[in-house]
C-alpha positions in Angstrom: 16.7 -11.8 4.2 14.3 -14.2 2.6 11.4 -12.9 4.8 12.2 -9.3 3.7 12.3 -10.5 0.1 8.9 -12.1 0.4 7.4 -9.0 2.1 8.8 -6.7 -0.6 7.5 -9.0 -3.4 4.0 -9.1 -1.9 4.0 -5.3 -1.4 5.2 -4.7 -4.9 2.4 -6.9 -6.4 -0.2 -5.1 -4.3 1.1 -1.7 -5.3 0.9 -2.6 -8.9 -2.6 -4.0 -8.5 -4.2 -1.2 -6.5 -2.0 1.7 -7.7 -2.8 3.7 -4.5 -4.0 3.8 -0.9 -7.6 4.6 -0.5 -9.2 5.9 2.7 -12.4 7.7 3.8 -12.6 10.7 6.1 -15.7 11.8 7.9 -16.4 15.4 8.9 -19.2 17.0 11.0 -20.9 19.8 9.1 -23.7 20.6 11.6 -24.0 19.6 15.2 -27.0 21.5 16.7 -28.8 19.5 19.4 -30.4 16.4 17.9 -29.6 17.6 14.4 -26.3 16.1 13.2 -25.0 16.3 9.6 -21.8 14.6 8.6 -20.1 14.1 5.2 -17.7 11.4 4.1 -15.1 12.0 1.5 -13.0 9.3 -0.3 -9.4 10.2 -0.8 -6.6 8.4 -2.5 -2.8 8.6 -2.1 -1.5 7.6 -5.6 1.4 5.2 -5.9 3.3 5.3 -9.2 3.7 1.9 -10.9 7.5 2.4 -10.7 7.3 2.1 -6.9 5.6 -1.3 -7.2 8.0 -2.4 -9.9 11.1 -1.5 -7.8 9.7 -3.2 -4.7 8.9 -6.3 -6.8 12.4 -6.5 -8.4 14.1 -5.8 -5.0 12.1 -8.6 -3.3 12.9 -11.1 -6.0 16.6 -10.1 -5.9 16.6 -10.7 -2.1 15.0 -14.1 -2.4 17.4 -15.2 -5.1 20.5 -13.9 -3.3 19.4 -15.7 -0.2 19.1 -18.9 -2.2 22.7 -18.6 -3.5 24.1 -18.0 0.0 22.5 -21.2 1.4 23.6 -23.4 -1.6 
C-alpha cells in the first residue's frame, strides 16, 4: 500500500505542475517522388487541477494509513 501511495502522490504533484499531457503528431501532406512535405502539430490533453489534488490526497492517505497499520 505504501508503494501505491507514493506513486499516487508523485502523479498528483506532476498533474498539478503540468496540468495536462502534451504530445506531437506528424502528418504527411505531400509525398510525390523526392518531394515530401510533413507537418507537426502539438496537442494537449488537459487535466483539471482537481484530478491532481485528488491523487495527491489519496496518496498521502494511503501512506499515512500504512504507517498506522505497522505501528
